[in-house]
C-alpha positions, 0 to 999 in steps of 0.5 A: 817133639810136641804132644801134637806131633806124637801119634799114639802106637795104636793109631800108628798100627791101625794106619799101617794095617789100613795101608797094607790092606789098601796096597794089597787090594790095589795090586791084587789083580795086576791090571791098573786101568778099567781098559786093561781089566776089560781085555780077554784073559786065560781061563779059570781052568788054564789058571788052575793048570798053571798053578799046579805046575808052579806048585809042582816045580816049587815043591821039587826044590824045597827041603820039606814035604807037605803034611797033607794033600793040596788044598782044593782050589779056592775061587773068589770074585775079584774085589769090587773096589778094584775099579771093576769090571765085575765078574772076574775071578781069582783062584789059588791053591796051596800046601801046608807043611805043618810045624817045621823047624827053624833050620828047615824054614830058613832053607825053604825060604832060600830055596823058594826065593832062589828058584822063583827069582830064577824063573823071573818072579820078583819080590812084592814089597809090603808097606813099611811097618807091616810085620809079615811072616811071609815071602811074596813073589810075583811073576811080572809077565803073568801076575801069578803070586807065590806066597811062602807063609809062616817063614819066621815065627816059631809055632806057625805052620809053614805053607805055600800058596800060588794065586792067579791074577784076576781073570775072566772065568771063560777068558772072555770079558762079560758083556 
């Protein structure tokens, strides 16, 4: 390999990180065109109810219990770089399980995957080279995303988060 064909490790890492962030932003809201993103959606309150339902169902299947009460809902405007239109929001909520043993983490990952894939969720493929410590599953019917984070690294807390797709807060597109 000539010197011109080698890519320095820092440059490869930067390129992989940029690719990962771009891929996450492009897939964050599910809809792929401006026309699809301008259609009515469920409301923010309906999304919160759906999230709480998913969280309760997943928690019932896991071998670990949360270390605290659920986090408050986190609402945010959808990324302005996602082809618009502006004014749509996402909401998410989750639990922290604290520092969980490796054995319990492995069982939690298995139970999480088994339950959600049985409910129609599908794995989200991360860009090659991204070292992720999470398992992300997405429901292709409604674009809700479930993330079990801290799954492999010891010393990292295990957490569960469910996020809605981008939606109109009242369900009706802004005029």
